[in-house]
BAVEX-83531 format. One record per residue: x, y, z of N, C-alpha, C in turn. Coordinates in pm, 1 decimal. Example, Ala and Ser with C-alpha at 12.3 -4.5 7.8 and 13.67 -1.06 7.14 Angstrom:
2
n_px=1319.0	n_py=-569.0	n_pz=780.0	ca_px=1230.0	ca_py=-450.0	ca_pz=780.0	c_px=1320.0	c_py=-330.0	c_pz=780.0
n_px=1285.0	n_py=-225.0	n_pz=708.0	ca_px=1367.0	ca_py=-106.0	ca_pz=714.0	c_px=1290.0	c_py=3.0	c_pz=787.0
# end
This chain:
152
n_px=3422.9	n_py=5726.2	n_pz=-3177.6	ca_px=3285.4	ca_py=5718.1	ca_pz=-3230.2	c_px=3204.1	c_py=5837.4	c_pz=-3180.9
n_px=3205.9	n_py=5864.6	n_pz=-3049.7	ca_px=3126.7	ca_py=5975.3	ca_pz=-2999.3	c_px=3174.7	c_py=6110.1	c_pz=-3054.7
n_px=3301.8	n_py=6120.5	n_pz=-3079.5	ca_px=3357.0	ca_py=6248.1	ca_pz=-3136.8	c_px=3292.9	c_py=6273.8	c_pz=-3272.9
n_px=3276.7	n_py=6170.5	n_pz=-3354.6	ca_px=3212.7	ca_py=6186.8	ca_pz=-3484.7	c_px=3066.1	c_py=6225.2	c_pz=-3468.1
n_px=2998.9	n_py=6159.4	n_pz=-3376.4	ca_px=2858.7	ca_py=6190.3	ca_pz=-3349.4	c_px=2847.7	c_py=6335.1	c_pz=-3299.7
n_px=2937.7	n_py=6373.8	n_pz=-3213.4	ca_px=2931.4	ca_py=6509.7	ca_pz=-3160.0	c_px=2963.6	c_py=6610.4	c_pz=-3270.2
n_px=3052.2	n_py=6576.8	n_pz=-3359.5	ca_px=3083.6	ca_py=6666.7	ca_pz=-3471.2	c_px=2958.1	c_py=6698.4	c_pz=-3549.8
n_px=2876.2	n_py=6600.6	n_pz=-3572.2	ca_px=2749.4	ca_py=6621.2	ca_pz=-3640.7	c_px=2654.4	c_py=6711.5	c_pz=-3560.5
n_px=2652.9	n_py=6683.8	n_pz=-3430.6	ca_px=2569.8	ca_py=6765.3	ca_pz=-3342.8	c_px=2617.5	c_py=6910.9	c_pz=-3342.3
n_px=2749.0	n_py=6929.1	n_pz=-3338.1	ca_px=2808.1	ca_py=7063.3	ca_pz=-3337.5	c_px=2765.0	c_py=7140.2	c_pz=-3463.7
n_px=2771.4	n_py=7076.5	n_pz=-3577.9	ca_px=2729.5	ca_py=7143.7	ca_pz=-3702.6	c_px=2580.7	c_py=7175.4	c_pz=-3700.9
n_px=2503.0	n_py=7087.6	n_pz=-3646.6	ca_px=2359.1	ca_py=7106.6	ca_pz=-3633.5	c_px=2332.3	c_py=7231.1	c_pz=-3547.0
n_px=2398.1	n_py=7237.7	n_pz=-3431.0	ca_px=2380.9	ca_py=7350.8	ca_pz=-3339.0	c_px=2422.2	c_py=7480.0	c_pz=-3402.8
n_px=2537.3	n_py=7480.0	n_pz=-3469.5	ca_px=2588.1	ca_py=7602.7	ca_pz=-3533.3	c_px=2493.1	c_py=7651.4	c_pz=-3645.0
n_px=2438.2	n_py=7559.4	n_pz=-3720.4	ca_px=2352.4	ca_py=7597.9	ca_pz=-3830.6	c_px=2214.4	c_py=7651.6	c_pz=-3784.4
n_px=2168.6	n_py=7598.2	n_pz=-3674.8	ca_px=2038.5	ca_py=7645.1	ca_pz=-3625.5	c_px=2043.2	c_py=7775.0	c_pz=-3547.1
n_px=2155.7	n_py=7803.5	n_pz=-3487.1	ca_px=2175.2	ca_py=7921.0	ca_pz=-3407.0	c_px=2066.4	c_py=7934.7	c_pz=-3297.3
n_px=2038.1	n_py=7827.4	n_pz=-3234.2	ca_px=1939.6	ca_py=7826.2	ca_pz=-3127.4	c_px=2012.5	c_py=7812.2	c_pz=-2994.1
n_px=1945.3	n_py=7853.0	n_pz=-2887.8	ca_px=1998.1	ca_py=7829.0	ca_pz=-2754.9	c_px=1954.1	c_py=7690.0	c_pz=-2710.3
n_px=2043.9	n_py=7612.0	n_pz=-2664.5	ca_px=2013.1	ca_py=7478.0	ca_pz=-2616.2	c_px=2037.5	c_py=7473.8	c_pz=-2466.7
n_px=1956.2	n_py=7395.3	n_pz=-2398.3	ca_px=1976.3	ca_py=7369.6	ca_pz=-2257.5	c_px=1973.8	c_py=7219.7	c_pz=-2240.5
n_px=2060.0	n_py=7170.3	n_pz=-2152.4	ca_px=2073.0	ca_py=7029.4	ca_pz=-2133.2	c_px=2042.0	c_py=6995.9	c_pz=-1987.8
n_px=1971.9	n_py=6883.9	n_pz=-1969.6	ca_px=1943.4	ca_py=6834.0	ca_pz=-1834.9	c_px=1999.9	c_py=6693.4	c_pz=-1825.6
n_px=2082.5	n_py=6673.8	n_pz=-1724.5	ca_px=2138.8	ca_py=6542.3	ca_pz=-1698.8	c_px=2075.9	c_py=6484.5	c_pz=-1576.5
n_px=2001.6	n_py=6378.3	n_pz=-1591.7	ca_px=1938.3	ca_py=6312.1	ca_pz=-1476.3	c_px=2031.9	c_py=6197.5	c_pz=-1436.8
n_px=2068.9	n_py=6201.6	n_pz=-1309.2	ca_px=2155.3	ca_py=6094.6	ca_pz=-1256.6	c_px=2083.6	c_py=6015.6	c_pz=-1150.8
n_px=2131.1	n_py=5896.6	n_pz=-1131.5	ca_px=2076.5	ca_py=5805.7	ca_pz=-1029.6	c_px=2194.5	c_py=5727.5	c_pz=-974.4
n_px=2189.2	n_py=5686.8	n_pz=-850.6	ca_px=2302.1	ca_py=5615.7	ca_pz=-790.0	c_px=2343.2	c_py=5497.6	c_pz=-881.2
n_px=2472.6	n_py=5491.3	n_pz=-917.4	ca_px=2515.9	ca_py=5380.2	ca_pz=-1003.7	c_px=2476.4	c_py=5244.3	c_pz=-954.4
n_px=2487.3	n_py=5220.0	n_pz=-825.4	ca_px=2451.4	ca_py=5087.7	ca_pz=-773.3	c_px=2302.2	c_py=5056.0	c_pz=-796.2
n_px=2218.4	n_py=5160.9	n_pz=-782.2	ca_px=2078.2	ca_py=5140.5	ca_pz=-806.6	c_px=2051.1	c_py=5112.0	c_pz=-953.6
n_px=2121.7	n_py=5179.9	n_pz=-1043.6	ca_px=2107.2	ca_py=5157.4	ca_pz=-1186.1	c_px=2146.9	c_py=5015.0	c_pz=-1221.3
n_px=2261.7	n_py=4975.1	n_pz=-1171.4	ca_px=2314.2	ca_py=4840.6	ca_pz=-1201.4	c_px=2223.5	c_py=4734.4	c_pz=-1144.6
n_px=2177.1	n_py=4752.3	n_pz=-1022.2	ca_px=2087.2	ca_py=4653.0	ca_pz=-958.6	c_px=1954.8	c_py=4647.7	c_pz=-1032.2
n_px=1907.7	n_py=4759.9	n_pz=-1083.3	ca_px=1782.4	ca_py=4762.5	ca_pz=-1161.4	c_px=1797.7	c_py=4679.6	c_pz=-1287.3
n_px=1913.0	n_py=4697.5	n_pz=-1355.9	ca_px=1935.4	ca_py=4620.5	ca_pz=-1477.3	c_px=1941.5	c_py=4472.4	c_pz=-1449.1
n_px=1995.6	n_py=4438.9	n_pz=-1334.3	ca_px=2001.6	ca_py=4296.3	ca_pz=-1296.5	c_px=1864.4	c_py=4240.3	c_pz=-1264.8
n_px=1786.0	n_py=4318.8	n_pz=-1191.7	ca_px=1654.5	ca_py=4271.6	ca_pz=-1148.8	c_px=1551.9	c_py=4275.8	c_pz=-1262.6
n_px=1543.9	n_py=4388.0	n_pz=-1332.2	ca_px=1436.5	ca_py=4407.8	ca_pz=-1432.6	c_px=1469.3	c_py=4341.3	c_pz=-1566.4
n_px=1596.7	n_py=4339.4	n_pz=-1599.6	ca_px=1634.4	ca_py=4285.5	ca_pz=-1732.0	c_px=1698.2	c_py=4149.2	c_pz=-1724.5
n_px=1722.4	n_py=4101.5	n_pz=-1602.7	ca_px=1781.3	ca_py=3969.7	ca_pz=-1587.3	c_px=1930.1	c_py=3964.2	c_pz=-1621.7
n_px=1996.5	n_py=4080.8	n_pz=-1623.8	ca_px=2140.4	ca_py=4083.4	ca_pz=-1656.3	c_px=2220.9	c_py=4029.1	c_pz=-1538.3
n_px=2331.3	n_py=3964.9	n_pz=-1572.4	ca_px=2428.6	ca_py=3927.5	ca_pz=-1469.6	c_px=2503.1	c_py=4052.2	c_pz=-1428.9
n_px=2564.0	n_py=4051.6	n_pz=-1312.8	ca_px=2634.1	ca_py=4170.9	ca_pz=-1261.3	c_px=2735.2	c_py=4223.2	c_pz=-1358.7
n_px=2814.1	n_py=4135.6	n_pz=-1417.6	ca_px=2920.3	ca_py=4182.9	ca_pz=-1509.2	c_px=2860.4	c_py=4251.1	c_pz=-1632.5
n_px=2750.8	n_py=4196.4	n_pz=-1684.6	ca_px=2684.6	ca_py=4257.0	ca_pz=-1798.8	c_px=2625.3	c_py=4392.8	c_pz=-1765.2
n_px=2557.7	n_py=4399.1	n_pz=-1651.3	ca_px=2497.6	ca_py=4525.6	ca_pz=-1607.7	c_px=2603.4	c_py=4631.4	c_pz=-1581.5
n_px=2714.5	n_py=4589.1	n_pz=-1516.3	ca_px=2826.4	ca_py=4683.1	ca_pz=-1493.2	c_px=2883.5	c_py=4734.8	c_pz=-1626.1
n_px=2905.7	n_py=4644.6	n_pz=-1715.7	ca_px=2965.5	ca_py=4681.6	ca_pz=-1845.8	c_px=2876.3	c_py=4778.9	c_pz=-1922.4
n_px=2747.0	n_py=4748.6	n_pz=-1927.2	ca_px=2651.3	ca_py=4834.9	ca_pz=-1994.5	c_px=2645.4	c_py=4974.6	c_pz=-1930.6
n_px=2642.7	n_py=4976.4	n_pz=-1800.4	ca_px=2635.9	ca_py=5105.1	ca_pz=-1727.8	c_px=2755.8	c_py=5187.2	c_pz=-1754.4
n_px=2874.1	n_py=5128.4	n_pz=-1748.3	ca_px=2996.7	ca_py=5208.8	ca_pz=-1763.1	c_px=3020.3	c_py=5250.4	c_pz=-1910.4
n_px=2971.1	n_py=5170.9	n_pz=-2005.2	ca_px=2977.5	ca_py=5218.2	ca_pz=-2143.5	c_px=2889.4	c_py=5341.9	c_pz=-2162.0
n_px=2768.5	n_py=5335.9	n_pz=-2106.4	ca_px=2681.8	ca_py=5454.4	ca_pz=-2116.5	c_px=2739.1	c_py=5573.8	c_pz=-2041.5
n_px=2802.3	n_py=5548.3	n_pz=-1928.1	ca_px=2860.6	ca_py=5655.4	ca_pz=-1848.3	c_px=2974.0	c_py=5724.0	c_pz=-1928.7
n_px=3053.2	n_py=5644.6	n_pz=-1997.3	ca_px=3161.7	ca_py=5701.0	ca_pz=-2078.5	c_px=3106.3	c_py=5790.7	c_pz=-2189.0
n_px=2994.8	n_py=5746.5	n_pz=-2249.4	ca_px=2934.2	ca_py=5829.6	ca_pz=-2355.6	c_px=2884.0	c_py=5960.7	c_pz=-2297.0
n_px=2817.1	n_py=5956.3	n_pz=-2183.2	ca_px=2767.0	ca_py=6077.2	ca_pz=-2117.4	c_px=2885.5	c_py=6167.0	c_pz=-2082.2
n_px=2991.3	n_py=6112.2	n_pz=-2027.8	ca_px=3108.3	ca_py=6189.4	ca_pz=-1988.4	c_px=3171.1	c_py=6259.9	c_pz=-2112.5
n_px=3181.8	n_py=6185.2	n_pz=-2220.0	ca_px=3236.3	ca_py=6241.8	ca_pz=-2343.0	c_px=3148.3	c_py=6354.8	c_pz=-2395.6
n_px=3018.8	n_py=6337.8	n_pz=-2390.0	ca_px=2926.0	ca_py=6439.8	ca_pz=-2437.2	c_px=2939.6	c_py=6564.0	c_pz=-2349.3
n_px=2947.9	n_py=6544.8	n_pz=-2215.9	ca_px=2963.3	ca_py=6660.6	ca_pz=-2128.4	c_px=3092.2	c_py=6734.9	c_pz=-2152.5
n_px=3201.0	n_py=6663.2	n_pz=-2177.2	ca_px=3328.3	ca_py=6728.0	ca_pz=-2206.4	c_px=3319.5	c_py=6808.6	c_pz=-2338.7
n_px=3251.4	n_py=6751.8	n_pz=-2435.8	ca_px=3237.2	ca_py=6819.9	ca_pz=-2566.9	c_px=3145.6	c_py=6941.4	c_pz=-2556.1
n_px=3048.6	n_py=6935.4	n_pz=-2468.5	ca_px=2961.8	ca_py=7050.2	ca_pz=-2455.0	c_px=3039.4	c_py=7168.3	c_pz=-2395.6
n_px=3133.5	n_py=7138.4	n_pz=-2312.3	ca_px=3225.6	ca_py=7238.1	ca_pz=-2259.6	c_px=3156.0	c_py=7360.0	c_pz=-2203.5
n_px=3214.9	n_py=7475.2	n_pz=-2227.0	ca_px=3165.5	ca_py=7600.2	ca_pz=-2172.9	c_px=3050.0	c_py=7657.6	c_pz=-2254.2
n_px=3030.6	n_py=7605.3	n_pz=-2373.5	ca_px=2925.0	ca_py=7661.9	ca_pz=-2459.1	c_px=2785.3	c_py=7641.0	c_pz=-2408.2
n_px=2762.7	n_py=7534.1	n_pz=-2337.1	ca_px=2629.8	ca_py=7503.0	ca_pz=-2292.8	c_px=2627.0	c_py=7475.1	c_pz=-2143.6
n_px=2524.6	n_py=7524.5	n_pz=-2079.2	ca_px=2502.6	ca_py=7495.7	ca_pz=-1940.3	c_px=2430.3	c_py=7361.0	c_pz=-1926.3
n_px=2466.4	n_py=7282.4	n_pz=-1829.1	ca_px=2401.4	ca_py=7155.6	ca_pz=-1807.4	c_px=2347.6	c_py=7157.3	c_pz=-1666.2
n_px=2218.4	n_py=7131.4	n_pz=-1653.8	ca_px=2154.2	ca_py=7122.2	ca_pz=-1521.5	c_px=2152.8	c_py=6976.9	c_pz=-1480.5
n_px=2206.7	n_py=6945.8	n_pz=-1365.9	ca_px=2209.6	ca_py=6807.6	ca_pz=-1318.8	c_px=2094.1	c_py=6789.5	c_pz=-1216.7
n_px=2011.4	n_py=6688.9	n_pz=-1242.0	ca_px=1899.5	ca_py=6656.5	ca_pz=-1157.0	c_px=1921.9	c_py=6516.3	c_pz=-1103.8
n_px=1943.4	n_py=6503.8	n_pz=-976.4	ca_px=1962.9	ca_py=6372.5	ca_pz=-916.3	c_px=1826.4	c_py=6310.5	c_pz=-883.9
n_px=1811.0	n_py=6189.8	n_pz=-930.9	ca_px=1687.4	ca_py=6113.0	ca_pz=-907.0	c_px=1653.5	c_py=6113.5	c_pz=-758.1
n_px=1756.0	n_py=6094.9	n_pz=-677.9	ca_px=1734.6	ca_py=6083.2	ca_pz=-529.8	c_px=1676.9	c_py=6212.6	c_pz=-475.8
n_px=1725.7	n_py=6326.0	n_pz=-524.8	ca_px=1676.4	ca_py=6454.3	ca_pz=-473.3	c_px=1533.1	c_py=6475.2	c_pz=-521.4
n_px=1505.1	n_py=6430.7	n_pz=-641.1	ca_px=1369.3	ca_py=6449.5	ca_pz=-698.3	c_px=1264.2	c_py=6366.8	c_pz=-619.8
n_px=1296.1	n_py=6242.0	n_pz=-583.6	ca_px=1195.7	ca_py=6163.6	ca_pz=-514.4	c_px=1174.5	c_py=6208.4	c_pz=-369.6
n_px=1276.0	n_py=6273.2	n_pz=-312.2	ca_px=1261.6	ca_py=6324.4	ca_pz=-176.6	c_px=1186.2	c_py=6455.7	c_pz=-174.7
n_px=1210.5	n_py=6543.5	n_pz=-275.4	ca_px=1143.9	ca_py=6672.9	ca_pz=-279.8	c_px=1115.5	c_py=6712.2	c_pz=-424.1
n_px=1012.1	n_py=6652.4	n_pz=-481.9	ca_px=984.1	ca_py=6679.8	ca_pz=-624.0	c_px=944.2	c_py=6825.6	c_pz=-650.3
n_px=882.0	n_py=6890.6	n_pz=-554.1	ca_px=841.0	ca_py=7029.2	ca_pz=-576.1	c_px=962.3	c_py=7117.9	c_pz=-591.6
n_px=1054.5	n_py=7109.7	n_pz=-498.5	ca_px=1177.0	ca_py=7191.3	ca_pz=-506.9	c_px=1256.5	c_py=7164.8	c_pz=-635.7
n_px=1270.8	n_py=7038.6	n_pz=-667.5	ca_px=1349.5	ca_py=7004.2	ca_pz=-785.6	c_px=1279.0	c_py=7045.6	c_pz=-917.6
n_px=1145.0	n_py=7040.9	n_pz=-916.7	ca_px=1072.6	ca_py=7088.4	ca_pz=-1034.2	c_px=1085.2	c_py=7239.2	c_pz=-1047.5
n_px=1079.3	n_py=7309.6	n_pz=-934.8	ca_px=1101.6	ca_py=7459.4	ca_pz=-940.0	c_px=1237.1	c_py=7489.9	c_pz=-996.5
n_px=1340.9	n_py=7419.8	n_pz=-947.5	ca_px=1475.1	ca_py=7445.9	ca_pz=-997.3	c_px=1487.4	c_py=7416.0	c_pz=-1148.3
n_px=1427.0	n_py=7307.4	n_pz=-1186.9	ca_px=1430.9	ca_py=7267.4	ca_pz=-1329.4	c_px=1359.5	c_py=7372.2	c_pz=-1415.5
n_px=1240.6	n_py=7417.1	n_pz=-1373.4	ca_px=1166.4	ca_py=7516.2	ca_pz=-1448.2	c_px=1244.7	c_py=7648.4	c_pz=-1455.6
n_px=1307.9	n_py=7688.6	n_pz=-1344.6	ca_px=1387.5	ca_py=7810.8	ca_pz=-1350.6	c_px=1501.9	c_py=7797.2	c_pz=-1449.3
n_px=1570.8	n_py=7682.1	n_pz=-1444.9	ca_px=1681.4	ca_py=7661.0	ca_pz=-1537.4	c_px=1631.9	c_py=7667.2	c_pz=-1682.2
n_px=1519.2	n_py=7607.9	n_pz=-1709.9	ca_px=1464.6	ca_py=7604.4	ca_pz=-1845.5	c_px=1392.2	c_py=7732.3	c_pz=-1883.6
n_px=1385.3	n_py=7825.3	n_pz=-1787.2	ca_px=1317.0	ca_py=7955.4	ca_pz=-1804.7	c_px=1172.1	c_py=7935.4	c_pz=-1844.1
n_px=1109.3	n_py=7840.8	n_pz=-1774.2	ca_px=967.7	ca_py=7814.7	ca_pz=-1796.9	c_px=889.9	c_py=7874.1	c_pz=-1682.6
n_px=767.8	n_py=7910.7	n_pz=-1711.3	ca_px=678.7	ca_py=7965.7	ca_pz=-1608.0	c_px=645.4	c_py=7852.6	c_pz=-1512.7
n_px=657.2	n_py=7880.2	n_pz=-1385.1	ca_px=626.3	ca_py=7782.0	ca_pz=-1283.3	c_px=476.7	c_py=7785.1	c_pz=-1254.2
n_px=410.9	n_py=7673.9	n_pz=-1283.3	ca_px=267.9	ca_py=7658.5	ca_pz=-1268.0	c_px=240.6	c_py=7611.7	c_pz=-1125.0
n_px=187.9	n_py=7702.6	n_pz=-1040.8	ca_px=163.5	ca_py=7669.0	ca_pz=-902.4	c_px=64.5	c_py=7554.9	c_pz=-887.8
n_px=-30.2	n_py=7542.2	n_pz=-978.9	ca_px=-125.3	ca_py=7431.8	ca_pz=-972.6	c_px=-52.8	c_py=7299.3	c_pz=-993.2
n_px=43.1	n_py=7296.8	n_pz=-1086.5	ca_px=121.6	ca_py=7176.4	ca_pz=-1111.8	c_px=205.9	c_py=7142.1	c_pz=-989.9
n_px=270.0	n_py=7246.5	n_pz=-934.6	ca_px=352.7	ca_py=7219.9	ca_pz=-813.7	c_px=269.9	c_py=7168.1	c_pz=-697.0
n_px=151.9	n_py=7222.2	n_pz=-681.6	ca_px=62.8	ca_py=7176.6	ca_pz=-572.5	c_px=27.1	c_py=7029.1	c_pz=-593.3
n_px=3.8	n_py=6992.0	n_pz=-719.1	ca_px=-33.6	ca_py=6852.0	ca_pz=-750.0	c_px=78.5	c_py=6755.0	c_pz=-717.3
n_px=204.8	n_py=6794.7	n_pz=-734.1	ca_px=317.4	ca_py=6702.4	ca_pz=-707.0	c_px=366.3	c_py=6718.7	c_pz=-562.4
n_px=320.0	n_py=6816.8	n_pz=-491.6	ca_px=365.5	ca_py=6843.4	ca_pz=-356.6	c_px=348.4	c_py=6723.9	c_pz=-264.4
n_px=241.8	n_py=6652.3	n_pz=-280.6	ca_px=216.3	ca_py=6532.7	ca_pz=-195.1	c_px=279.6	c_py=6406.9	c_pz=-247.9
n_px=356.6	n_py=6418.8	n_pz=-350.3	ca_px=416.3	ca_py=6298.2	ca_pz=-414.1	c_px=549.4	c_py=6255.0	c_pz=-352.9
n_px=586.0	n_py=6317.9	n_pz=-241.5	ca_px=716.1	ca_py=6281.4	ca_pz=-181.1	c_px=707.9	c_py=6145.0	c_pz=-115.0
n_px=819.0	n_py=6074.5	n_pz=-115.0	ca_px=825.2	ca_py=5946.1	ca_pz=-50.5	c_px=846.4	c_py=5967.0	c_pz=97.3
n_px=786.6	n_py=5879.9	n_pz=175.5	ca_px=821.0	ca_py=5874.7	ca_pz=317.9	c_px=954.8	c_py=5802.2	c_pz=325.9
n_px=1030.4	n_py=5826.6	n_pz=428.9	ca_px=1162.9	ca_py=5766.2	ca_pz=443.0	c_px=1153.6	c_py=5613.8	c_pz=427.8
n_px=1052.1	n_py=5551.9	n_pz=482.7	ca_px=1035.7	ca_py=5407.3	ca_pz=476.9	c_px=1007.5	c_py=5357.4	c_pz=334.3
n_px=963.1	n_py=5449.2	n_pz=244.9	ca_px=930.7	ca_py=5411.3	ca_pz=109.1	c_px=1047.6	c_py=5432.8	c_pz=11.2
n_px=1151.6	n_py=5501.2	n_pz=57.6	ca_px=1264.0	ca_py=5529.6	ca_pz=-30.7	c_px=1328.5	c_py=5400.9	c_pz=-76.5
n_px=1377.1	n_py=5398.1	n_pz=-199.1	ca_px=1446.7	ca_py=5278.1	ca_pz=-249.0	c_px=1566.2	c_py=5245.1	c_pz=-161.5
n_px=1589.1	n_py=5116.5	n_pz=-140.3	ca_px=1703.2	ca_py=5074.6	ca_pz=-65.2	c_px=1825.6	c_py=5074.7	c_pz=-153.4
n_px=1935.2	n_py=5119.9	n_pz=-97.7	ca_px=2061.9	ca_py=5121.2	ca_pz=-173.9	c_px=2154.7	c_py=5010.0	c_pz=-125.1
n_px=2098.2	n_py=4907.7	n_pz=-63.7	ca_px=2177.3	ca_py=4793.8	ca_pz=-19.1	c_px=2162.3	c_py=4682.0	c_pz=-119.5
n_px=2274.1	n_py=4646.8	n_pz=-181.0	ca_px=2272.0	ca_py=4546.2	ca_pz=-287.0	c_px=2379.8	c_py=4442.4	c_pz=-257.9
n_px=2350.0	n_py=4340.8	n_pz=-181.4	ca_px=2451.0	ca_py=4240.2	ca_pz=-145.7	c_px=2512.3	c_py=4175.3	c_pz=-269.0
n_px=2435.9	n_py=4163.9	n_pz=-377.7	ca_px=2490.2	ca_py=4097.7	ca_pz=-497.5	c_px=2601.2	c_py=4179.6	c_pz=-565.9
n_px=2614.7	n_py=4306.4	n_pz=-525.0	ca_px=2718.7	ca_py=4390.6	ca_pz=-581.1	c_px=2842.5	c_py=4399.9	c_pz=-494.9
n_px=2838.6	n_py=4335.9	n_pz=-376.7	ca_px=2951.7	ca_py=4341.0	ca_pz=-282.5	c_px=3087.5	c_py=4309.7	c_pz=-352.4
n_px=3093.9	n_py=4200.4	n_pz=-432.5	ca_px=3223.6	ca_py=4173.4	ca_pz=-495.1	c_px=3273.7	c_py=4281.2	c_pz=-590.9
n_px=3185.0	n_py=4372.5	n_pz=-630.8	ca_px=3218.5	ca_py=4474.7	ca_pz=-729.5	c_px=3232.1	c_py=4614.2	c_pz=-665.6
n_px=3215.8	n_py=4624.6	n_pz=-534.6	ca_px=3206.7	ca_py=4753.5	ca_pz=-465.4	c_px=3327.2	c_py=4843.1	c_pz=-491.7
n_px=3449.9	n_py=4789.4	n_pz=-479.9	ca_px=3570.4	ca_py=4869.9	ca_pz=-501.5	c_px=3578.7	c_py=4915.6	c_pz=-647.2
n_px=3542.2	n_py=4828.9	n_pz=-736.0	ca_px=3542.6	ca_py=4863.1	ca_pz=-880.4	c_px=3441.4	c_py=4974.6	c_pz=-909.2
n_px=3325.4	n_py=4967.8	n_pz=-846.5	ca_px=3221.7	ca_py=5067.8	ca_pz=-867.7	c_px=3269.0	c_py=5200.8	c_pz=-809.5
n_px=3325.4	n_py=5198.3	n_pz=-688.4	ca_px=3373.4	ca_py=5320.5	ca_pz=-625.8	c_px=3483.9	c_py=5387.3	c_pz=-708.8
n_px=3573.0	n_py=5304.7	n_pz=-762.7	ca_px=3679.4	ca_py=5355.6	ca_pz=-848.0	c_px=3622.0	c_py=5426.3	c_pz=-970.4
n_px=3522.1	n_py=5368.4	n_pz=-1032.3	ca_px=3461.3	ca_py=5426.5	ca_pz=-1147.9	c_px=3383.0	c_py=5552.4	c_pz=-1113.9
n_px=3315.8	n_py=5555.5	n_pz=-996.6	ca_px=3242.9	ca_py=5675.6	ca_pz=-955.7	c_px=3340.0	c_py=5791.5	c_pz=-943.9
n_px=3458.9	n_py=5764.3	n_pz=-887.5	ca_px=3560.7	ca_py=5867.6	ca_pz=-869.2	c_px=3610.7	c_py=5926.5	c_pz=-1002.7
n_px=3596.6	n_py=5852.7	n_pz=-1111.2	ca_px=3645.8	ca_py=5897.7	ca_pz=-1240.7	c_px=3558.0	c_py=6006.2	c_pz=-1306.3
n_px=3430.8	n_py=6012.1	n_pz=-1264.7	ca_px=3337.0	ca_py=6097.4	ca_pz=-1333.6	c_px=3282.3	c_py=6205.9	c_pz=-1240.2
n_px=3312.2	n_py=6331.2	n_pz=-1263.8	ca_px=3265.2	ca_py=6438.3	ca_pz=-1176.9	c_px=3113.8	c_py=6437.6	c_pz=-1155.9
n_px=3037.4	n_py=6405.7	n_pz=-1258.9	ca_px=2891.1	ca_py=6410.6	ca_pz=-1244.6	c_px=2837.2	c_py=6294.0	c_pz=-1157.7
n_px=2921.8	n_py=6198.4	n_pz=-1121.4	ca_px=2879.2	ca_py=6090.8	ca_pz=-1029.3	c_px=2940.4	c_py=6103.0	c_pz=-890.4
n_px=3026.1	n_py=6198.4	n_pz=-870.8	ca_px=3099.1	ca_py=6202.0	ca_pz=-743.5	c_px=3010.5	c_py=6233.9	c_pz=-622.4
n_px=2893.3	n_py=6283.4	n_pz=-645.9	ca_px=2800.1	ca_py=6304.8	ca_pz=-532.9	c_px=2764.5	c_py=6170.3	c_pz=-464.6
n_px=2788.2	n_py=6059.8	n_pz=-539.0	ca_px=2752.6	ca_py=5930.2	ca_pz=-485.8	c_px=2866.6	c_py=5871.9	c_pz=-404.4
n_px=2983.4	n_py=5933.4	n_pz=-405.5	ca_px=3094.6	ca_py=5900.7	ca_pz=-316.7	c_px=3130.8	c_py=5753.1	c_pz=-307.0
n_px=3218.8	n_py=5725.4	n_pz=-215.0	ca_px=3269.4	ca_py=5589.6	ca_pz=-194.8	c_px=3184.5	c_py=5515.5	c_pz=-89.9
n_px=3161.1	n_py=5389.9	n_pz=-119.9	ca_px=3102.1	ca_py=5299.6	ca_pz=-20.4	c_px=2966.0	c_py=5339.0	c_pz=31.5
n_px=2968.8	n_py=5394.0	n_pz=148.9	ca_px=2843.7	ca_py=5437.4	ca_pz=210.9	c_px=2751.6	c_py=5322.6	c_pz=247.2
n_px=2808.5	n_py=5203.4	n_pz=266.2	ca_px=2727.5	ca_py=5090.1	ca_pz=308.3	c_px=2632.9	c_py=5041.7	c_pz=200.9
n_px=2656.0	n_py=5078.4	n_pz=78.6	ca_px=2563.3	ca_py=5048.5	ca_pz=-28.5	c_px=2567.9	c_py=4898.6	c_pz=-65.1
n_px=2684.0	n_py=4836.7	n_pz=-58.5	ca_px=2695.2	ca_py=4697.2	ca_pz=-99.5	c_px=2709.4	c_py=4608.6	c_pz=25.2
n_px=2612.5	n_py=4608.5	n_pz=112.2	ca_px=2622.9	ca_py=4530.8	ca_pz=235.2	c_px=2559.3	c_py=4394.0	c_pz=215.9
# end
């Protein structure tokens, strides 16, 4: 299915002859799954299934983009700890002028360590090995590594 969708995208890109830039925003899989459970009322199995279906689509798209397009990865966790630095990196990647006034406005938006989201999700403990195995399958998620006390 994604191959057909990408085929259409490929024709679109070739016909427009424009330069495209892609930004992939990632967030810890456990945090995404726990959010779906908390905010949407999904059961763990449903949240896991939805997350991994979406992850497979992203993975397929990244593979199809291949060498033709550069993809900038922005980790949610890095952004909330240092939004100024991450915004500067993003603007440089997009070749946009860095507005110092804008950067100054977000400079104070960093989280204190005590305010950072918790990555401890006891409800995911039964699925920890499964989640780690899936993280290992996708290069764009490997920064999240195995375990790390996340499912305590």
